[in-house]
N, C-alpha and C positions, 0 to 999 in steps of 0.2 A: 698256285698263287706265288708270286715272287715276294720273298721276305725282304723287309726294308733294310736290315743290317748288312753292312759290308762283310763279306766272307774273307777271312784271312787264315791261311795255314802256314805254319813255319815248321819245317822239318830240319832241325839243326844237323842231325846225322842219323841215318838209318844204320849204318855200320861204320865203325871206326877201326882201322887196322892198327894193331899194337905189335911192337917188336918183343919177342920172347927173351927172357933173361937166360944167359948161358951159365951153367954150373959144371964143375968137375964132379962126375958121379962115381960112386963106389958102393960096394955092399948092396944093401936093399935097393939102392937106386941104380944098381947096375942093370940097366935095360936100355932098349933102343929109344932114342928120343928123336922125334920127327920135327922138322922145322915147320912152324905154322904158316898158314897163308897170310898174306898182307891184309886181307879183308874177308868178310864173311856176311852172308845174308842174315838179316834179322829185322823184326818189326814188332811194334806194340799197338794194340787197338783198344778202344773204349767201347762200352755198350752204347754210349751216345755217339753213334756213328755219323758225326757231322763235322764239317770243317770248323764251325764255330758252335759254341754251346751256350744256350740260354737257360738259366736256372730260375724257376719261378716258385719253387717249393723245395723242401728238403728232399734231396735226390740221391739215391744209391747208384754209384757208377762202378761197373765192373771193368777190369783191365785184363788183358791177356797178351802174353809175349809169345811170339812164334820164333823159336831159336833155330829152326831148320837143322835139327840134330844135335845141337850143342846144349850144354847145361846152362841153366840160368843161375847165376851167382847172386843176383840181387836186383831189386827194382826200387826206385825212389821217385815219389810223386811230390811236387811242390806247387803251391799256389798261394798268393797273398802271404800271410805269415804262418802258413801250415806246411809241414813236411811229413810225409808218410813213407816208411821204408818197409820192405818185405824181402828177406833174404832167402835164397835158394828156392824160390817159387816162380812158377810161370804165370800165375794169375792171382787176383785178389779183388777186394771190393773196398771202396771208401765212400763216405757220405759228405755231401756239400750242403750246408744249410745257408740259405741266402741271407745276406745282410743288405737290406734295401737302401741303407744309407750310403753304400758304396756304389758310385755311379761310374759309367764307362766300362770299357773292356779291360780285362787283365789276362795275364798268361797263366796257363796250367801246363807245367812242364813235367815230362816223364823221362827219367834216365834208366836204362836197363843194361845189365852187365852179363856177358856170355863168356863162359870159359873157352879157351882156345882149342882145348883137346889135344895139345901137343905132347902131353905126358911129362913136361918139364916140372922141376920143383916149383917154379912160380905158378905153373898151371895147377899143380896139386894143391898149393896153398891159396889158390884163387886170387892171386895178385897179378896174374897175367890174364887180361880180359879183352874181349872186344866190347866197346862201349857204344851204345846207341842212344840218341836223344830225339824226342818228338815234342812239339809244342802246339797247344790249341788256344784259341781265343775264347774267353768266357766272360759273360756278364750276368748280373742279377736283374730280374725284371718283376716289378710289382703289377700283377695282372689286374688288380682292382683299379689301377690308373691307366691301363693300357687302352688304346683306341682300337676297338674292334670295328670301327667304321660302320656303326649302326645308322642306316639312312633309309630314306623312302623315295619313291618315285611313282609315277602312273605308268602301268604296263600297257602293252599293245591292246589289251582287251578293255582298257578304260577303268581298271580297278586300282585301288591303292596297293602298292607293293612295298613291303619292308624287307630289308636284307642286312646281313652282317657278314664280315669276312674273317675267317680263322687264319691266324698266322701259320706259316708252314712249319715252324719249329715246334708247334704244339701237337699233342696227341688229339684223338677224337674228343669233341666237346658236345654235350647235349644242350639244347636251348628251348625256350618257350617264350611266348609273348602274351601278356595279359591272362596268365593261366587261371587267375582267381576272378576274372571278370566274366560277365555274360557274353561279351564280345571278345573272343580270343582267336585270332587268325591261326590257321594251321600251315605247316610247311607244304609248299606247293612244288618246290624243286630244289635240287642242290647241284650247282655247277662248279666243279673244282672245289675251292675252299669257301665258296659263297653259298650261303643258305638263304632261300627266299620264302617269304610269307605273302599272302594276299588277303585283303579284306574287301569283299564286295558290298559290305553294308556302309562303308564310308561314303558320304555324299558332299563333303567339303567343309570348310571352316575349321575352327580349332576346338570343336566340342569333344573330340575324342583324343585321349592320350594312349600311347603304346609303350609298355615296359618290357624290355628284353632282359631275360635272366639267362646266364650261362653257368653250366654246372660241370665240375670236374671232380672225379672221385667222390661223388655223393655230397659235394659241398658247392655252394654258390660262390663263384669267383668274380662275377661281374653283374652289375645291374644298372641299366640306364633307361630313362624315359624320354621319348621324343613326342612332340605334338605337331603333326602336320597342319598346315593352314593354307590349303588351296582356296583362293577367294571364290565366294559365291558369284553367280552371274550379276551383271549390272543391267538394269532396265534401260531401254531406249524406245521412245515413242516417236514415230515418224509420220507426219501428216501425209495423207494420200487423198488428194482432191478436197472437196468441200466437207464431206461428212464421214470420211473414212480415215483410219490410221493403221499403221503397221506396228504391232506390239512385238518387240524382240528383246533378246537379252544375249549377252556375250556367251560364246561357246566355252565350255569347260573341257579340259582334257579328261575329266572324269565321266564315266557313263552314268548319266542322271536321267530321271523321269520328272516331268513338270506338270503342275496343275496351276491354272490361273483363274482367279475369280475377281469380279468387280465389286468393290466395297459398297456400291449403291444397291446391289442385290446380294445380300449376305450369303456367302458360301454357295453361290450358284456358279458352278464352274463353266467358264466360257471357252476353256481350252484344256486338253489333257494330251500328253504324248511325249515323245523323245525329241521332237524338233525344237528349234529355238525361236520361232516367230509364227505369227498368225495375223490375219486381217480382221478388224472389227470396226464398229461404228465409233465415230468421234464427233459428236454434235458440237458445233461451235458454241463456246460460252458455258458448256456444261462440264463442271469439274468431275473427273473420274478418279477414283482410288483403285489402283490395280495392285493385286496381291499375287505374288509368284511363290508357289510352294515347291521346294526342291527336295526330291526324294532320291534314295539310291536306286540302282537299276532294278533290283528285286523289290519294287515298291509294294507289291501285294502282301509280302510278309514283313514289311517294315512301315506300316501305316502311321506309326507314331514317330518314326525317325525322319524328320524333315525340318527344313528351315523355311522361314517366310520372309520374303523381301517385298517391300512396297514402294510405290511411287505414285505421284499425282500428275494429272495432265489436264490442262484446259487450253482449248484451241481458241485463238482470236487475239487481237490486240487489246491492250488495256484501254478502257473507255469509260467516260463518265456516264453513269447510268440514270441517275435521278435528274432528268432534264425534261424540258418541254420544247417542242419544235413548232415554230410558226411557219407554215408554208407560204403565207402571204409575204413575210419578210425574209423567208429562207434563212432563219436564224434559230440557233439553239440557245436556251437559257438554263442557268443552274442557280441554286441558292448561293449567295456570296459566302465563301469560306470564312468562318469566324464572325460573321455578322448576320444574325437572323433576320434583320430588318431590311436587307437589300438582296437584289438579284444581280447576276452578271451575264453578259453575253459571252459565249464561248464557241470555239470551233472544236467539235468533238473529234475531229480528225487530227488534231495536233496534240503534242505532249503537254503543252501548257493547258489546253482545254480539258485534259484528263488528269491533271495533277491532284485533284481532290476526289477522284472516283472512289465511291463507297467509303468515304471517310468523313469524320466530323459532322458538321451541320448538314452536310449533303445527304445524310441518311433520311431526311424527310421527303415525302412525296411532293411532286410539283405538277400542277396542271395550268393550262392557260387557253385563251381563245386563239383561233387561228390567225387573227389579225395582229397578234403580238401586242395588244393594248391593255390586257387585264390578266392577272395571274393569281392562283391560289396555291399556297403551300400548307400542307397538313403536318403538324408536328406537336407531339405531347398534348393531344386533345384540343388544340387550338387551330383555327383557320386563320392564316395570315394572308391578307389581300394586298397585292402590289399593283401599281399603276404602270403606265407606259414608260415612265422614267425609271422604273425598276425599284422604286422605294415603297416601303410598307405604308399603306394608308389606313388599314383597319385590321383589327384582330377580333375574332369571334370564338368564344368558347363553346364547344359542342360536346362537353362531358368527356368521359374516359375514352381513350383511343381504341380500346379493344372491342368496344361494342359497335364500332362504326367501320363500314367498309364500302367499297364500290364507288369511291369518289369519281366525279366526272364534271368537266367544265364545258359549257356550251358557248356558242359564238355570240349569244345575246347576254352573256355574263351571268348565267345561272350556274350555281354550283349545287350538285346533288350528291347526297350520300344516304345510305340505308342504315337505320339503327336496329340491330337484331334483338335488342332487349324490348324495345317499344313496338317492334313490328311496323315501323313507320318509315316512309320515304320522306326525306326533308329536301326541299328545294329552296335555296337561299339566294337572294339578290346580292351579288358582290360587285355590281356595276356602279356607275355614277348616277344613273337615273333611279332615284329612291321612291318612285311612286308606289312601290310595294316592297315589303321586307322579306317575308318568308311564308311558305305554307307547307303543310304536311298532310299525308294521307296514308291509309293502310291499303297497299295495292293488292293484297290477297283476298279473294272472295271468301265468304263465310263457310263455304263447303269444302275448303281445302286448307292445308297446313300453311304456316307462315313462311316456310322455307322457299326460297326462290332467288332469282337474279333480276336486276333492275338496270335499265339503261335509258338514256335520253337521246332524242334526235338532236343534231348539232345546232339547230335553230332554236331549241328549247321549247318547241310547241308540243312534242309528243313524248310520252314515256312508254317503255316496253317492259312488261312484267311477264316473266316466265316462272310459273309456280308448279306445284305437284300435279295439277290437273289441267291448267289452262295457260295459253299464251294470250295476253291481253294488251291491246294498244289503248292508252289513255290520251285524251286531249287535255293538256295542262296549260294551254296558251293564255288563259285569263289569269293564271297565277293565284286563283282563289280556290278552285276545286279541280278534281280529276274526273273526267267523263269518259266512259268506255265507248270507243268508236269501232273496235273490232275485237272479236273473241273467237278462239278456236281451241281444239284439244292441244295439249302440250306437245304431242308427237309431231305436230305440223311446224313447230318452230322451237327448237331446243335452245339455241343461242341466237342473240340478236345484236346488231350493231348499226348505228346510223351512218349513212354515207356523208362524210364531211364535205364532199365535193358536189353533192346534190341533196339538199335538205328533204326532198320529197321521196327519198329512197331509204329503205331499210334492208340490211343484209341479214339473212337468217340461215341457220343450218338445220338439217334434219338427217335422218339415216342415209348415208352414202350420197349426200347431195348438199349443195350450197346454192341458195337462190337470192336474187335481188327482187324485192317487191316494192310496190308503190305505197305511199302514205297519203291519206289514211286508209285507202280502200284495200290495201294488201293484195293488189293484183300482181301476178307473176310477170316480171319483165325479162329477166335473164337467169340462167342457171348453169351449173357445171355438175356433171356426174362424177362421183368418186367411188367406184364399185369396191365393196369390201372394206372401205375405210371408216365405216361407222359414222358417228356424229362428230363432226369437226368443231373444235373450239375456234371462235373468231377473236383474233388478238388485236391487230391495229390496221388502219388504212394508211398507206404511205402516200400522202397527198402530193409528194414530189413526183412520183412515178405513176400515179393512178393505179396502184396495185394494193392488194391487202394480204395480210399474213394470216394463215389458218393452220391449226394443228389437228391432224387426223390420227387415226389409230397408229400408223407407222411412219408418218411423214409430216414435215412442215411443207406447206404449199404457199408459193407466191403466185397469186392469181390476178390476172389483168381484170380490173373492175369494169372496163368498157366491153371487153369481148368475152369475159369469163373463161379465158384460156389459162391453163395451168402453165405459167411461164417457167417455173422451177419447183422441183420438190427434192427434199433431202431429209436425212434421217431425223426422226422424232419419235415420241412415244406419248400417247394420250394419257397414259396412266401415271406419268411422271409429272406431278403437279408443279414442280419447279419450272417446267418449260412454259407454263402459262404466263410467265413474266416476260417472255420474249416480245420484242418490238421491232418494227421495220420503219426506218426513216431514211430518205435519200438513198435508197437501195442498200443501206447498211443494216445488218442484222445485229441487234443488241440483245445480249443475255449474259447474266452473271458477271457484270462489270467488264465485259469485253464487247468488241464490235468486229464484225467480219463484213468486208465489202463484197456484196453479191454481184456486182457489175460484171466481172469476168465470166460468171456462170450464167447470168441472164442473157448475155450477148451470144451465147453458143446456140 
């Protein structure tokens, strides 16, 4: 590893040549004197054998002079305001204690003196010397504030990798990460001065922190915590055809395992695996809550280590839902926003027509005849009657709103609803001809329960009751009483719906089949087989296209009423009762405050 300090070495002199003093010798000094050489080899070394020295704790430094056969007359060490001398020795030790208030580099200088060996008086009195000088650069460093470059990344295996870098001037250091935690990564490799750890349990986000501790000579010299925060995947829902979607999420550099469930079916996983996309159904108008659980790669041993990401999806354009459609006038009507006593004409295909979708006064149900001349709104237990000018002309209280359901309007201006507390079907005259007001009857025979469904033919002459045991057709045309004109076991007709384009026909469903039968004789006219689809719910007749909408076990069906041909089928689910609110008008599929134009799919 390359250390970041600049390396400087200054060698002032290895050997300095000195001229020997000349004396007139006699007596005891009467001996041969040799002329010394102009220079001689010599060197001094430190135990910190570096060009530059970094001191991070009290440090003992040894020095040694190599005199190459000469005598050492003295050594002098100087740094900052400190001077150390050592006479007649070739080696020694001194201690430097760091002062971290001193910043930057300073010089450590060593002078050493070697006798010339000439035998002269000056040599004997050690005043004749070879002098050598050597200089090192020194700095003090507080390791608690040092940057050991503790970082993280995702390695080639897709796991979180943590690493730190030891500076080259330091001796061996021991390290650990999260040693006191249940999750503490272990060293995976050491490359040069870099130590690597890996954590295969990390799966993203900032839920886990990692604390690195470095130890030198049995003491902790450094501690730092980092919190990786690799983002979790982002959901993306892409429509695919009419009733399918691609559920995907952004790829992560981390190796992750995924589970997806739909909030409408709690904790029922619809996808598990390492991939980041799958195909599933996306019924127009049905809002789905998707939940993505993100696990580490070893998900089997980390069942509780996961994050959950959610998103909502609803396919279709925003559309006003509480409307009535008159096929005679080819016109949509809605309650006037902010004015309960008026209606408005709208185009549900425009933004303006959908401005009040599912909001305000528009929450109440609206029915009308197909001529567009009479309308009924049901709101807060009251029936509001509107005329062709779209103004309210009458209000009728029918008790609490929760006991009444199954409202229906006929083309002869009858409004029908069923009161589940009284077990009575009520038929009310809401038209201009007031030669009768209202009559009620119990449609359930004495030998069966009061539970059932009730519908009227669109001319108001016949009522269809389907109870626990029987399917019964009543003649209610005199508006005084109900007379049974046909009765059969309930298995022969589970759901029923009058044909608004032909008052003499009733549409009924039974197991794996939908039939059109005559009124009042109940003779079979047309039928369609739906093998394996169970008993289909009959929803609406699209008078614009002469088709009707049905919901079977697995599909919505758009069926041609004249030919009983299945013009289109797309994803549905008979057990999801929210789908029973679907409607079909002008080839537009309405559900959940949205509309989807089926024309491109019907023309295929």
